[in-house]
C-alpha positions in Angstrom: 56.0 18.7 58.7 59.0 16.9 57.4 58.5 14.7 53.8 60.6 12.2 52.4 61.7 12.7 48.6 63.6 10.1 46.4 64.8 11.1 42.8 66.6 8.7 41.5 69.4 9.4 38.3 71.1 6.4 36.7 71.3 4.3 39.4 72.2 6.6 42.2 70.1 7.5 45.2 69.4 11.1 45.0 68.3 11.9 48.7 66.2 10.5 51.4 65.9 14.0 51.4 63.9 15.7 53.9 61.5 18.9 52.9 59.9 20.7 55.4 57.4 23.3 55.3 59.2 26.3 55.7 62.5 25.2 53.9 63.2 24.5 50.5 64.1 20.5 49.0 68.0 19.6 48.6 68.5 16.3 47.8 72.1 14.4 49.1 73.4 12.7 46.5 74.3 9.2 48.0 75.4 6.4 45.6 74.4 2.6 46.7 77.0 1.1 48.5 78.8 -2.2 46.5 76.9 -5.3 47.0 74.5 -7.8 46.1 70.8 -7.3 46.6 67.8 -8.8 47.2 65.6 -7.3 44.9 61.9 -6.8 46.5 60.2 -5.6 43.5 60.9 -4.5 39.7 59.1 -3.1 37.3 59.2 -1.3 33.7 58.3 2.3 35.4 59.3 4.1 38.2 55.5 5.1 39.5 54.8 1.1 39.2 56.9 1.0 42.3 55.7 3.4 45.1 55.0 3.9 47.4 58.5 2.8 49.0 59.0 1.4 52.6 60.8 2.3 55.0 64.1 1.1 54.3 63.8 0.9 50.4 65.0 2.3 47.6 64.7 3.0 44.2 67.5 2.0 41.7 67.7 1.8 37.7 69.2 -0.8 35.3 69.9 0.6 32.1 71.9 -2.2 31.3 75.0 -0.4 30.5 77.2 -3.7 31.0 75.2 -6.1 28.6 76.1 -6.9 25.0 74.7 -4.6 22.7 72.4 -6.6 21.4 70.9 -8.2 24.7 70.0 -4.1 26.1 67.0 -3.7 27.2 65.3 -0.5 28.3 66.0 0.9 31.4 64.1 -0.9 34.6 63.5 0.0 38.1 64.1 -2.2 40.9 63.2 -1.4 45.2 65.9 -2.6 47.1 67.1 -2.1 50.8 69.5 0.8 51.4 72.2 -1.5 52.2 73.6 -4.3 50.5 72.1 -7.9 51.6 75.8 -9.1 50.7 79.0 -7.1 51.0 81.5 -7.3 48.0 84.1 -8.6 50.2 86.5 -10.3 48.1 88.9 -13.0 48.7 91.3 -12.5 45.8 91.6 -10.7 42.8 89.1 -11.3 40.4 89.6 -13.2 37.7 89.2 -12.4 34.1 87.4 -14.7 31.3 88.9 -13.1 27.7 88.2 -13.6 24.2 91.4 -12.2 22.5 91.8 -9.2 24.3 88.3 -8.3 25.6 87.4 -9.3 29.1 84.3 -11.3 28.6 83.1 -12.2 32.0 84.8 -11.9 35.7 85.2 -14.3 38.5 84.9 -12.9 41.7 85.6 -15.4 45.6 84.2 -13.8 48.5 85.5 -14.0 52.1 83.8 -16.7 54.2 81.7 -14.0 55.8 80.4 -12.4 52.3 80.0 -16.2 51.1 78.1 -17.8 54.2 76.0 -14.4 53.5 75.1 -14.8 50.0 74.0 -18.8 50.3 71.8 -17.3 52.8 69.9 -15.4 50.4 70.1 -17.5 47.6 68.6 -20.3 49.7 66.0 -18.2 50.8 65.1 -16.2 47.9 65.6 -19.1 45.2 63.3 -18.3 42.5 63.5 -14.1 43.1 65.9 -11.4 41.6 69.5 -10.5 43.1 71.2 -7.4 41.8 75.1 -6.7 41.7 76.0 -3.3 42.6 79.6 -1.8 41.7 80.8 2.1 42.1 77.0 2.9 42.8 75.6 1.3 39.5 73.6 -1.7 39.0 76.0 -4.2 37.2 73.3 -7.1 36.4 70.1 -8.8 37.4 69.4 -12.2 37.7 67.2 -14.9 39.2 68.3 -17.0 41.3 68.2 -20.5 40.1 70.3 -22.2 42.4 72.0 -22.0 46.0 75.6 -20.4 45.6 77.1 -22.3 48.3 81.1 -21.3 48.0 81.0 -17.7 47.2 81.9 -17.8 43.8 80.1 -15.3 41.5 80.2 -14.8 37.9 79.6 -11.8 36.3 79.0 -12.5 32.3 77.3 -11.3 29.1 79.8 -7.9 29.5 79.5 -5.2 26.7 83.3 -4.7 25.0 84.7 -2.0 27.3 82.5 -3.1 30.3 84.3 -5.7 31.5 87.1 -3.9 31.7 85.6 -1.3 33.6 84.3 -3.6 36.2 87.6 -5.4 36.5 89.5 -2.1 37.3 86.9 -1.1 39.7 87.1 -4.6 41.4 90.9 -4.9 41.8 92.5 -4.3 45.1 89.5 -4.5 46.8 90.3 -7.2 49.2 93.2 -5.4 50.3 91.1 -2.5 51.5 88.2 -4.7 52.8 
């Protein structure tokens, strides 16, 4: 008999590991792919979000990139295993700076990704979405309005956090 197990470590899905009655459980590390995800369920405790449905994974938002005064305890979110919108950029990300420190990042999505984001934000207005970069939940926001042109802004970043995200995002449009 096979049983599926999900383990989460710092926003990384550790498993969809199989455990057979005769073998040992060896979870494989798998980062969530970069992208925008519809948040299916959100909670303060992992156990409150179980059981997971087919195709769902649990991620942790550790609020690593928020300003120190805005940090909350970790929250848990259920998303699909693959992003609803890929982070296919139409150009280099743009940094808004306060002195030398990056305080927000502006992204422009390619047309296909922009259309997917518009559809997602139209269908899920009033619900949550998450942006994942390098396998980590970067931000979770309530969808207040439809994003129609593929312009995305990541704000409220901690000192150093936005600089790190810029490095992760730079050069991305050349490879997609």
